[in-house]
N, C-alpha and C positions, 0 to 999 in steps of 0.2 A: 444474490443471497448468500448469506455467511453459513458454513457449517464446518465439519471437522478437516475439510480439505485446506483451512487456512492454517493449520498447524505447519504445513509444508512451506508457507511463506514466512517462516521465522527469520530465515538468513535476511530476506530483504527488509524486515521490520528491524532486526537488531544490528545488522552490520551493512547496511545499504551504502553507507558512504566511507566505508574502510576497505583497505586492501587485504582481505583476510580470506583463505582458501576455502573452497566448497566443502571442504571436511567438516566444518562447523554446523552445516545444515542438519544432518541426522543427529548430532550431537544435542543441539538446543531442542530438536523436536522431542527426542526421547526424554531430555530433562524436564521441559515444560509439561508434558503427560505425566511425569512422575510426580511433580509438584501439585498439579491442578486436582482438586477433588472431583471435578465434572468434565465432561468431553467438549464443554463449550469453548470455542476458540476466541482468540483476540481478534480485534478489528484489524484491518489492513493499515496499521500505524507503524511508522519507521520510529522505534523506540529510543534511538540515539537522537535524531534530529526533530522528532515531533511532527513529521509530515503525515499527511493522509494519501495513500496509495489505493489505486483501483485499476483493474484491466477488464476490458470486455471486446466481445467482438460480435458484429452482427452478419458479417459477410464471410461465406465461405464458397469458394469456387474450385472444385477440383482438390488439389492439395493446397491451393492457397486459403490461408486462414488469416484475414486482417485484422490485427489487433488495435486497440486504443488503449493507452496507458496513461493515467493521470498521477500527476505528482503535485500536491499543493505548494511545495517549495519551489516548483520549477518557474523559471522566469521567461521561458521560451513560448512562441506562439507556433504551434506545429499546423499540420494541415486539417485538424480537427478543433483550432482554437487554442485558447490560452491555457497552458499546463498540461494539454494532450499532446502525446508522442505516438508514431505510427511509422509503419513502412513507407508510407505515402510521403514522409518528410524528405526523403531522400530518392534519387533517381532510381526507379525500378521497373523492370519490364511488366506491363499490364497484360495478363491473360487474355488471349482471344476470348471475344464475347463480353468483356467486361469494359465499361467506359466510365471513366472518373471525369465529373464536371465540376469546375471551381469557380468561385466568384472572380470577376474579371478585375475588381479592385483590391480585395482582401487575400486573394488566391486560396481561401478556405475552401474545403470540400462541401459542395451543397447537394451533389446527387452522386450516387453510384449505380449504373445500370447493367444489369445483366441479361443478355440477350442470346437465346438458343432456340433451337428447333423445338424442344419440349418446355422450356421455361422462359418467361419474360418477368423481371421484377426490377423495381427502383427503391433504392433506399434514400430517404431525404434527410437532410441535416439543416437544422435551423440555428442561428446565432443571435447574440445580442452582446455589442460592446466586446466582439471577439470571444465571448464564452459561448460554448456550445450548449444550447438549451433544450433541444428536443431530437430525437431520432425516431422515424417512422420507416415502415416497409409499406409502401403504397399508401393506403389510407389508415393502416393499422398503426397506432402509436406503439412503440417499443420501450421508451424510457424518456423521462424529462428530468432536466437538471437546474438546479438553482444556486448561486454564487452569493458571496459578499461583495463589498465594493472594491477589494483588493484580489478578486477573482479566486478566491477560495472556494471550493465546492462545499456547499452546505446541506443540500437536500439531493436525493435521488429518489424519484417518483416512478412507480411501476404501475402498469394499467389495471392490476387487480387492487389498487387502493393502498398497497403497502409502500414502505418507504425506509430509506436510511437517512438519518441525520446527524451531522458534523458541526461542532462548535469550535472556536479557536481562541487562544489567547491572543489579543489584537496585538499588543506590544511586541512579543516574542514571534508571532506568527506560528505558532505550534498549536497542535490539536489539543483542545480542551476535554471534548467528550465525543463520544460516538454511540448512536443508538441504532441498533439494527431493525430489521423488519418485523422482529418478534417482540420489540420494545425492551430488549435487553439494553442495559446502559452501562458504558465503560467510561470512567473519569480517569484523567491523566494529570500528573504533577511532575515537573522536570527541576533537576538541580546539576550544577556544575561545579567542579573545585579544581584548581590547578596547582601544582608543586614543581616550579621549574620545568622540565621537559615533559613531566608526566601530568596528565589531567584525566579526570574521572567524571563521567556523567552518569546520572541516576534517574530513571523514570519509575515512578510508582503508578499502579493500575489498579483501579477498584472496578469490579465487576458485579453487577446485579441485575437479576430477572424478575420479572412480576411475580412468579411462581415460587420464587425463592424466598426464605425468611430471612437469609442473611447475605452478607457479601463475601466475595471472595477478593484476596489483596494479593498481588504479586509486586516485586520490586526488582528491576534489571538495572545492574551496575556494569560499567565497562571502563577499564583501565587502559589508556592510550599512552602512546610514547611517542613524542615528536623525533624524527630523524633530521639530520644535517641537509639532506636533499629537499627538504620542506614537506615530506609527506609524513603520515602518522600509522602507527601500526597498533594492533590490540594484542596485549600481553597477558590480560587477566580479565574473566568475566565472572559475575555472581547473579545467580537467580534465586529469589527467595520467596517463600510464601509464608503464611501465619505459623506453619508447623516445621517447615523444612527449609534448609539453606543450602546450595551447591555453589562451591567455589571452583573455578576452572582455570587452569593455567595453559598458555599457548606457546610452544616453542616455534618461533618463526623459522629458525634453520631447519629442524627436522620436520617441521610440519604437523608435530603431534599435539593431541589436545589431551590434558589429563586432568581428572577432578583431584583438587587438592585436598579438599575437605567436603564431607557430607554430614550434615549435623540436622538433629530433629527427630521427631516422633516417625514411626513407622506406620 
């Protein structure tokens, strides 16, 4: 479920594929709250590359919290299927009392068993065409997933009947829209331009909820510079609403972030 906590995911959404320091996290959180008229957060979408991101965990044993992380632009098949990553993708020490069972052909995790003096539990994972389609604890359904023909996650279905829905631009393989469990809908549009070693990417987001009479609009822009070693760095960013616009400069040497201009109504 989505709530205010998603503001803390802005670094992942904005700068997931760039080599930018963590200092930007609090900056973008503060600026997004400054620009937004409501507390409704954006979906888990990487606003630079247009991928859908989500993370969850069913299994907690002692200090171990086994996370599953999904990225719609990922081309890897992890322990939990196409697009999913977890600690089980690498060699790790399985805690005592925990047993991981994999399919002998696909090596996908099909069961995780917990056995102890006080508790016996089994998580079940089902797949179709390498896609994780359901997770259950014993006979209790926890979540179901649906995908399109290229393994993009399109529906997250919960036992209470609520759901999250994601659509994609097929040609670009980018998120087109996201609808949360409260039927709030976000629509995305992307644009990129390049001038020599400098390129700028822009993402426009429209947010509308059933209870609201109007939409909210935010535009994110990122100026990147290609380096001789093949990497790219962010040196400028902009966040704009219908009433406010904030420009940010980033000094790669000092690591300082400074607003170069704040304009609009208060």
